[in-house]
N, C-alpha and C positions, 0 to 999 in steps of 0.2 A: 458626359456624366463624370462626376468626380470619383476617383478611385478611393475605395475604402482603405484606411491605413491599418495594418495589422503588424503586431510585434510577436515574433516567434521565440519561445523559450528554447534557446539553443545550448545544449550541453556539451557539444563537441562530438556527439555520437551520431550514428548513421540515421536513426529514426527522426530526430529533430532536424537534421540537415536535409533529409528528403522532404520533410514537411515544409520547410522554408522554400525549397526549390519548386515544389508543386504549387505553392501559393504565388510565387513569382510568375510561373507559367500560366496561372489562372487569371492574372491581370491585377492582383492586389498591389498596393504600395507597401512593400515589405521591409521590415527591419528585424534584426536579431537582438535578443537580449540574453546575455550570459549572467547566470546567478552564481555568485560566490558565497557559499554557506559554510565552508569548512576548510581550514588551512593546516590542520595537523597531520593529515594523511600523506605519506610519502609515495611518490611514483616508484613502483618496483623496479623499473628499468633505469631511470636516471637518478633516483634518490632525491630528486627535487620535489617541491610541493605539487601534489597531484592536480590541484585546481589550475595551476599555471599551464600544464600540458593540455588540459581539457579546453581551456580558454584559447590556447594557441590553435588547436584544431578548429574551434568555432570561428576564429578569425580567418583562417585559411578558406573555410567554406564560404563565409560571408564575402570575402574578396572575390572568390570564383563566381558568386551570384551577383556581385556588384551591389551589395546592400550594406548599410551601416550596421555596426554591432555595438550595442550599449552594454555596459557592465554594471551590475547592481551588487552591492555588498550588503548581504543580509546575515552575516555571520553572528552578530550579537543577538538578533531576533531568533535565529535558528537554534542557538544554544539555549535560549530561554524557553522557547515554545516546543522544541522537538527533543533536544538532548536531555534537558532537565525532566521533561515528561517521561522519557524512557527510563531514566534512572529512578524516578519516583515510582513509576508503575512496577518495574521489576523488583524494587525493594519491598513492595507490598505483595509480591507473589503473583502479580498480574502479567499479562502478555500483550502490551500495547504494540500497535503496528506503526513504525516510523514513516512508511510510505503514505499511509492514510493521513497522518498528521502533517506531513510535508506538503501534500497537495492542498489540504485545507488552509493552512496558514501561510505557506510560502508561494507556491506556484500560482494558485488561484486566489490568493489573499494579497500579500505584499506586492507580488509581481504585477497583478492586475491593477492595483491602486496606482503603482508607478506608471503603468501604461496609460491610464486615464490622465494622469498629470501631464504626460508628454504629448497628449492629444491623439492617442491611438483609438480607433473605433472598435477594434477587436484584438484578441490575443489568440495565440495558437500554441499547441504543444505536439510532441511526437508520441502521444499516448495511443495505444491500440484500443480505441473505443470510438463510438460513432455518436455524433450529435445530430438531432433532427429537429427542424423548425416546424411546429404544429400550431396553427392559429397564432396566438400571441405568446406562446411559450416554447422553450427548447427542452427537449427530452434527451436522456442519455441511454445509449444502447450498447450491448456487447460488441466488441470488435469482430471483424470477419474471421480472424485467425483465432480459433479456440485455445491454442497453446500460448498465445501472447496477450489475450484479452486482459485489459487492465481496468475495466469498469469497477471492479471490486475496490480498488484504491481511490476511486473518484466520488464515492457516494456522499461525502461530506462537503463538497464544494457548494457555494451558495447558488441559488437559482439565478441571481443577477450575474455572477461570474460565468455560469454555464450558458446563459443567454448571449454572452459576448465571446464565446470560445469556439475555436475551430480545431478539429483533430483530423488533419488530412490523411494520415496513414491508417486510420481505423478501418477503412474499406479495403485494405490490402492484407495479404499474408506476408509474413516476415521474409520469405524467400523472394517475393515480388519486390519488396523494398530494397533488398540487396541488389537485385537485378537493375532496378531503377537507378540506384546510386552509382552502379558501374556505368550504366548507359549515360548518365549525366556527368560522368567523370569526376565525381566528388572524391576528394582525397581521403575521406573516411569510409569509403565503400567496403573495405576489408576489415575495418576496426571491430574488435570483439565487442559483444554486448556488455554493458556495465553490470557489475555484480555487487552484492552487499547492501549496506544501508544507504538510503536515499541521500545523495550528495556527499556522503562520507566515503563510500566505496567499500572495497573488500578488506575487512579487518577481522581479527579474531574477536568474536562478539563477547565471549567470556572475559577476555582481557580488557575489552572496551568498558564493560560494566564494572569490572573490578577497580577502575579508576575512582569510582565514587561509592561503590557498595562494598562494605566489608564482608568477606565470606565468613559465614558462621556454620561450620560443619555440624551435622546432626544425623540421626538414624534414618536408614531406608527400611521401610516396613511394608508388609503385605496388608490387605484390607482386614485380616483377622488379628493384626497386631504383632506378627512375628518379625523380629529384627533380622534382616539378611545382609546388611551392609551399612556403609557410611557415606553420606553425600558431602559435597564440598561447598555448600551454600545453595539455598533454594532458587536463587535468581539464575543459576546456571542451567536450569531444567525447564522444559516446556511440556505441556500436556500432550501425550501421545508419542513423545520422544523415546526411541529405543535406548535403553540404559545398560551400560556395562557394569556388572557387579562382580566383585572378586569372591564368588562363592562356588561351591562344587557343581551347582546346577549348570547344565549345558544349554538349556533353552534361554531365549532372550526375555528380558523384562522391559516393561513399558511404563512410563510415568503416567499415573492416573489422577493424582491430586497432590496438593501441598497443604500441610497443616502448619500455618504460621505461628499458632499459639504454642504448639509442641516442637516446632522447627523440624518436622519430620516429612520425609518424602514417601508418598504411598505409590507402590508399583504393583502391577499385575503381570501375569505370565502370557497374556495374549491380547492382541488388539480387539478381539471379539469378546473380551471379558465384560460382564454387565457393568462393572464399575467404570468402564471407559465409554459406556453408551448412555444416551439420554433421549427421552421422548419429549421432554419439556425444557425450554430455555427461556429465561427472562432477559430482555435487553432494555436499556435506558439510554440517556444522552442521545435521544432520537434526532435524526436529521432526514428530512424528506426533500427530494429534488424539485418538488412543486409546492405551491402554497397549501394545497389540499392533501392531507394524508390518505393512505389507502382506505377503501371502505371497510367497515368493521361489523362482523368478521369477514375475512376473505381468504381465498386459497391463493397461495403464493409459492415461489421458489426461493429458497434461502441458501446462501453460500456462507459457510463459517470459517473458511480459510481460502487463501489464494491458491489457485490450481487444484481446487477440490470441486467435485461434481456438486451441483446444486441439489437441494433436497426439497421434496414437496412438504408443505406445512400449512396449517391454518393459523392466520395472524389475528390476534385479539388485542385491541388497544385498550388500555386501562381507562377508567372513567375520567381521570384527571389528564389523560393523554400524555403522561410523562413516561410511561413504560409500555412494553408490548410483551405478551406471552406468545411463544411460538410452539405449537403442538405439531410435531412431525409425524408424518404418515408411517415412516419407518425410523427406528432409532438412529441417531447420528453418533459418530465416533469422535472422541478427542476434542470436544468443545472446550475451549479455554476461556476462563474469566479474564476480561480485559481485551480480548480480541474483538474484531468487528463481525457482526452478522449482517450481511447485506441482502436486501429484499428485491426480488425481481418478479415481474409479470411477463412470462415468456422471456424474450431477449431484452426487455426494457428494465433498466435499473431504476427502482423507485426511491431508494434511500436505505436506511438501516439504523443500527445503533450498536452500543457496546454491550457485550455479554456480561451480565452481573450475577446471574444465578443459573446453575446447571443441576437439574434433577436427574441423578443417575438411576439406572434401573435397579440398583441394589444399594 
């Protein structure tokens, strides 16, 4: 029987390296694929381009596994689809998620298209999520490690890409992957996890945004209109973020809303404040991981941020099927317009959409 050909998106990190090693062990014909998306970030240790050191690590692992490594340059497309979208979103006061965009357009978009052109049957990544083949479709499930589960970032990939994707590390916990890497004697076994923006790395996010967005200072106010400070540009703040204000009050303040018309930042003195809580959220730009959307109405679990507990909600799809209203059993905190709300049925990820409207309790 002919071996299936699979290309693994290898970043030079431990997760994708172990993913490649596991697939070699399972008998696939494996190759690695390194994606170059960003060349502006410097390596903190060498001062050189970060992507070069990451590619060097990927090459070393590929050599140890005796597999070829392809390099794909998607920097132009990454700037157009991801970076410009980030700038545009934050300039409008939104909170777009770069990892969601990156998975949709780059890893499971351009990378998969290139894989098909090269004759690969499947692609694989080091994501902590699980794919299951059921009848004629593939479904996406939370990874075994609740602290590392990345299904939240994967809800926008196409059913076709999902159908041809393998996620070998999803059935393991992170500490198990580290142990496997050491057992396999992979050179990246002790390498720290990547931090920061997808493919860009650890950068000062405010500084990153300031390259394209002009900071426009304005008032910081309470919900009743009292001015208590001055902000340095609305794009520097996220809903729910603890905010430092040079006032006499000793208690913390939290970002509750942004008024783009008045250029004001609205803050409250508690995460439990009604202005930070919502019972109803509307999402659009919907994406479902199967051809059929969830039943209407239906009870689901909804996650509105990465690493946040899912919330019970009733899902109601609009008549034109272009938006969804989510009615939560208990109010949710710090829902941010522009972020993703991802829908689950138990551990299965069904899809989701972009938060467009938040109805606060007050």
